[in-house]
N, C-alpha and C positions, 0 to 999 in steps of 0.2 A: 504494500500500500504506500509505503514511504517513497518508493521509486516513482510511482505515478504522480504523487504530489510534488516531487522535486523535478519532474519532467525528465527523468533519466530513462524511463521506459515509455515508449510511444504506444498509444492505444490504437492509433490509426491502422496499423497492419491487421489488427484483429477485426476492426470495423470493415476493412477492405474484403476480408473473407466473407462476411455477411453480405456485403454489396455484390460480391461475385455470385453467390447463390441466388440472390434476388434477380440479378441480371440474367443468369442462365434460365431461370423460370420464365421471366418476361420474354426472352428471346424465343423460347420454345412455344410459349402461348402465341406470340406474334406469328411464328411459323405456321402453327395450326390455323390461325385466322387467315393467313395468306394462302393456305391450301385451297380455300373455297374460291379464291379469285384466280390464282395461277398456281397449279400444282408444282411446277418446277421451281418457281421462286420460293414457295413455301418449304419445299424440301431443302433448298439451299439455305434458307434462314434457319431451319431446325439444326442443320449440321454446322454451318459456318458461324452463326450467331454466338453460341457458347464459346467457340474458339476465340472470337474477337473480344468477347467480354474477358476471357482469361488473359489474353495478351495485354489488354488495357490494365487489368488489376496487377499483373506482374510488373508492368512499367511503373506503376505507382509504388509498389512495394520495393522495387529496385532503388528508388530514391532514398527510402528509409534504410535499406541495407548499406548503401554508399555512405550515408551519414554515420551509421554505427561503425563501419570500417574506418572512416576518417577519425572518429573519436578514439578508436583503439590505437591508431597510428600516432595520434597526438599524445596519448597517455604513454605509449612506449618510447617516444622520442624526447620526452621531457627530461631536462637535466636533473640528475639526482642530487638532492640536497644533503 
């Protein structure tokens, strides 16, 4: 709890996982709706939609992973007192 209050641990990566699953569900629902208008586009949406949601979420999480790595580098390269 102290890490959250001190902003040493980010909660956004956990929230991104929830957003991922919501995005997958919405992409699949949209794909099924599109099936009634155009079968091919509906199938493409059902297959490609979740993949695109995953890529977007991974890019957001990547920013946080880079931040964590840079913080570790900073801590490891600090002069020892």
